N, C-alpha and C positions, 0 to 999 in steps of 0.2 A: 398568817403571820407567825413568826417565831415567838414563843412564850418562854422567856428565860426562867420565870417563876416555876415552871413545870419540873425543874431539876433541883429543887430544894433551895433553901435560904443561902447556904454557903456558895453554891455555884451561881445563883442569881446575883449575889452581891459582887462576885468576881466579874461576871459579865457586865454588870452595871458600870464598871470602871470605863468601859468604852463601847457604848452602843447597844447594850443588852442583847447581843447576838445578831445585831443588824449591821455591824461594821463592814465596810467594804475593805477587804484586805488587799494589799498591793499584789499585782501580778508577778512582781519580782521583788526579792528581798531588798530592804533599805540598806545602804552602805553601813558598815560597822560604825557604831557611835552615833547613828541617826535614830536611835530608839526613842520611844515616847515614854513619858512618865507613867502612863497607864500600864504599859508593858512591864515596867519595873515593879509597880505596885502589884500587878496581877501575878508576876513571877514569885514575888515574896509570899503572897497569900496562897498560891497553889503549892509552893514548896512546904508550907506548914501543914499540909494535908496529905493523905494517901488516896490512891484511886478508890479504894473501897470506902474510905471515909467520905469522899465527895459524892460517890456514886454507889451507895450501899446495895441497891437492888438492880443495878444496871445489867444489861445483856453483856456488855463488854467494857467494864470499868477502866481498864488500862488504856484501851483505845479511846474512850471518852476523854481521859486525861491528856492523851496526845493531842486530841482535837482542841481541848481547852488551851493548851500551850500554843498550838498553831494559830488559834484565833488572835492571840496577842503578838504574833510573829516572834515567839520564843522558839526559834527554829532548832537550836541545839537540843533543848529539852524535848521538844516534840519528836525530833529524830531519834534520840536515845530511847524513848519509850516505844515509838512505832516500830523501830528495828527489833525490839524484843517481843512484839505481839505477833505470834505466828498464825494469824487469821487473815481473812480477806480484809477485815477492817484495819488491821495494822498495815497491810500492804497499801490500802487506799490512802490512809494518812501519809504514809511514806511517799506515795506517788505525788500527792498534792504538794508536799513540802519540797520535793525535787523539782516539780514544775515551777514553784515560786523561786527556786534557787537562782537563776533558772538553769536547769539541766534537763532538757527535753528527752534525751535518750534514756537517762536514768528514770525519769518519770514514766516513760513508756514501758520500760522493763517492769516497774512495780504495778502499773495498771494492767499489764498482761497477766501478772500474778493474781490480781483481784478477780479476774473473770467477769461473769455477769452478776453484778451485785444487786441485791433486792431493792436498793434505792434508785437504780437506773431508770425504771419507768417513770417515777415521780420526777426525777431530775430532768429527763427528756421533756416531760410536760412543762415544767417550770421554765426550762431553757427556751423552749419553743415560744412560750408566752412572752419571753423577753427578747425574742427575735433571733434566737440561735437554734436552728433546726437542722439536724444532721440526717433526718429521715425518720423511719419507724422505730429506731433504737438509739439509745444514748451511745455516743462514740467518744470515749475519753481520749483516744489518740487524736481524733480530729479537734477536740477541745484544746489539747496541748498546742497544736498548730495554730489555732485561733488565738490563744493567749500569747504565743511567741510573736505573732504579727501585731496584735493589739498593744503589747507593751512597748513597741517601738514608736507608738504614736500617743505619747502622754497627753492627757486632756481630751482625747478624741471620743467620739460616740462609740467607736469600736472598743476602746479601753473600758469605758463605763459599762457597756453591755457585758463584756467578759468578766469584769469584777462583780457585776450583779449575778451572773450565772455562778461564779465561784462562791459567792455568798450563799446562794441557794444550795449548792453542793455541800458547803460546810454545814449549813443548818440541817439538811436532810441526814447527812452522815452522823453528825453529832447526836441528833434525835434518835437515830437508829441505835447507836452505841450506848447512849445514856438511858434508853427506855428500859423499863422494868422487864425482866425476863430472865431466863436461865442464862447464867454466865457463859460467855463464849471464849473465855480465856483472857 
C-alpha cells in the first residue's frame, strides 16, 4: 500500500486532500471548468512551496513535484515542470500527462524517451495482479492502447482496471522520484 506519510508532513497533508495517494485519476482530462475543489486547494498549497522544500532529500525533486501536480490533474503545472526535467523521470511524467490529455502519439513519443525505467518490473507485477499482463516486460505503449480503448467505455470494468494500473504507475514513479537519494536533476 502507498504510504503518503513517508514523504513528510507537507506532502502528506497535500495528498490527504484527495485519497492520500490512492486516488483513481481519470484516463482522460476532465473538461475545462470541471475541476474539483481538492485540486484547487492542492494547487494553492503546492505553489507555496518549492520542489526542494517539499522533497528536500529526494532523488528527483522536480520530477516528484510534477507527479504531485499530476495527481491532482493540474495538467498545465505538471506539464511545465516535466518539460523542464531532462531525465527519464521527467519524460515519464510527460508521457503520462499526454496519455491523459489524451494524445496517444505524443505519449508514445515521451515513453520511447523514457526507455526501460527501473520501476517497470514492479509496475508489470502490479499490473498483472490487476489483470493487465503484456508478457514478461512492462509495455507502456500497449498500456497507452489499453487506456485509449478503456476510456471509451466509462464505468466499465476495463476502465476501472486501467485506472487502477495508472494509480499503481503513479505511486511507483512518485515513490521513485521522491525517495531519498542522490538528486537526479
